[in-house]
C-alpha positions as CSV (number, residue, x, y, z in Angstrom):
1,M,13.7,16.8,-14.4
2,R,13.6,13.0,-13.8
3,I,11.0,10.7,-15.3
4,F,9.9,7.4,-13.6
5,R,8.3,4.8,-15.5
6,G,7.8,2.3,-12.9
7,F,9.3,1.6,-9.6
8,G,11.1,-1.7,-10.0
9,G,13.3,-3.2,-7.4
10,G,13.0,-2.1,-3.9
11,R,13.0,-4.1,-0.6
12,Q,10.8,-7.1,-0.6
13,I,8.1,-7.0,2.2
14,R,8.6,-10.1,4.2
15,E,6.7,-9.2,7.4
16,F,3.0,-10.1,8.2
17,D,3.3,-13.3,5.8
18,S,3.5,-11.1,2.7
19,A,4.4,-12.5,-0.7
20,D,5.4,-11.0,-4.0
21,A,5.3,-7.4,-2.7
22,S,8.0,-4.7,-2.4
23,V,8.5,-1.2,-1.1
24,V,10.5,1.7,-2.4
25,G,11.0,4.8,-0.1
26,V,10.5,8.2,-1.8
27,T,11.5,10.8,0.9
28,T,13.4,10.9,4.2
29,S,11.4,14.0,5.6
30,G,8.2,11.9,6.0
31,H,7.0,8.4,5.5
32,V,5.9,8.0,2.1
33,V,6.6,4.8,-0.1
34,V,5.4,3.2,-3.2
35,I,4.2,-0.4,-2.8
36,S,4.2,-2.8,-5.7
37,I,2.1,-5.8,-5.3
38,E,2.7,-8.5,-8.0
39,P,-0.1,-10.5,-9.5
40,G,-1.3,-12.8,-6.8
41,G,0.6,-10.8,-4.1
42,L,-0.4,-9.4,-0.9
43,V,0.8,-7.3,2.1
44,G,-0.5,-9.4,5.0
45,R,-2.9,-8.3,7.7
46,H,-1.3,-5.9,10.3
47,P,-2.0,-2.8,12.4
48,A,-1.4,0.6,10.9
49,G,1.4,2.4,12.6
50,A,-0.1,5.7,12.2
51,E,-2.8,7.3,10.1
52,Q,-2.3,5.7,6.7
53,L,-3.5,6.7,3.1
54,F,-3.2,4.0,0.5
55,L,-3.7,5.6,-3.0
56,V,-3.8,3.1,-6.0
57,V,-1.8,4.6,-8.9
58,S,-2.0,1.7,-11.4
59,G,-3.6,-1.6,-11.6
60,S,-6.3,-2.8,-9.3
61,G,-6.7,-5.1,-6.2
62,W,-8.4,-5.0,-2.9
63,V,-8.1,-3.8,0.7
64,T,-9.6,-4.9,4.1
65,G,-10.3,-3.1,7.3
66,P,-11.0,-4.4,10.8
67,D,-13.9,-6.7,9.5
68,G,-11.7,-8.4,6.9
69,R,-14.2,-7.8,4.1
70,R,-12.5,-7.2,0.9
71,V,-13.2,-3.9,-1.0
72,A,-12.1,-3.5,-4.6
73,L,-9.9,-0.4,-5.5
74,G,-8.6,0.7,-8.9
75,A,-6.3,3.5,-10.1
76,G,-7.2,6.9,-8.4
77,E,-9.0,5.3,-5.6
78,A,-7.8,5.2,-2.1
79,A,-8.3,3.8,1.4
80,V,-7.5,5.4,4.8
81,W,-6.8,3.5,7.9
82,S,-6.6,5.0,11.5
83,A,-3.6,4.4,13.6
84,G,-3.8,0.9,15.1
85,E,-6.4,-0.3,12.5
86,E,-6.0,-3.8,11.3
87,H,-5.8,-4.0,7.5
88,E,-4.5,-6.1,4.4
89,S,-4.2,-5.4,0.8
90,G,-3.6,-7.6,-2.3
91,S,-4.2,-8.0,-6.1
92,A,-4.9,-10.7,-8.4
93,E,-3.7,-8.7,-11.4
94,G,-0.9,-6.5,-10.0
95,M,-1.3,-3.1,-8.4
96,T,1.0,-0.1,-7.3
97,A,0.2,2.2,-4.6
98,L,1.5,5.4,-3.0
99,V,1.2,5.1,0.9
100,V,1.4,8.1,3.2
101,E,1.6,7.7,6.9
102,A,1.4,10.6,9.4
103,E,0.3,11.3,12.9
104,Q,-2.7,13.2,11.2
105,L,-3.7,13.2,7.6
106,D,-5.6,16.3,6.3
107,I,-8.0,14.7,4.0
């Protein structure tokens, strides 16, 4: 058994005018990553490459969809975007999210 108490490090997200956000891959057989957004950080607006589940596992923040309206999310809450849908996420206090991308999500 391996225990993880945080996902420090990882690759800094520099695309889409992002700031203070990093990503750590967790599998090679699918596209699943953990995104850490530091206080005041964001993952800039961009289209979803496939259907995308964004599940907040700790902290809190916000997400947007095509209309750009911010919707608050906390731990245990999620957003799902369709392929090609413009979106953005950020946090004033810090947030960690599990992100799953697939051609089709069964949720």
